[in-house]
Phi, psi and omega in degrees: 000319180300317179300318180294319180294333177276006176100002179277170179276169176295124181295142179303332181286355183290336183082001180277127174276091186301319181298313181292318179296318179298315180300317179297314180298313181295326177289343179274000178280133182274173179299336184272355179102342176276176181243139173264180179286352177187173179303133177082001181265160183298138176295144185211148182301315181294317181286332175293316177300309184291326177296313179292322178296320178298315178299318180296316181293330178275355180076022183241015180300329180296344180276358178291115179285144177047064181301337179298334176296320179288322176301312181298318179302316179296315180298321181290349178280351181274119179225044191114279165266205177246142175259151180279333180217157177302144176065024175243161178292151175287160184208149182297325181294325178289331175299325176293307185300310184286318178298319178296325177298315182298325184275315192251322191269339179270131188303156179303328178299326184276343185302316177299323178292323178299315179297320178296314179298317182298318182283328180280338180274352181294142181291000000 
């Protein structure tokens, strides 16, 4: 884990099948850009955070197709605070999960787009 946090790849000795794990995480992404707890499940703030964090730790975040869909999903969760799912009340824990995504898990390339989306999505 320390090697991954320092920007290294998952060591081969870890026993983690990176290809299979990456495929599972990507298959857990919903039509709306968020991630569910598994394929076909509802997108949620916590599972979106952990899905993107897993991809980042495995060094496969770049394989996320159309990352702007996930950025938009995160931006759309802000309704004062952040909600974990559409049509739910905002909650402080979701402010952590979604806010952390905006800061850490979305690539530096996407940050200017995130700011543009955030300002254009404001009512």
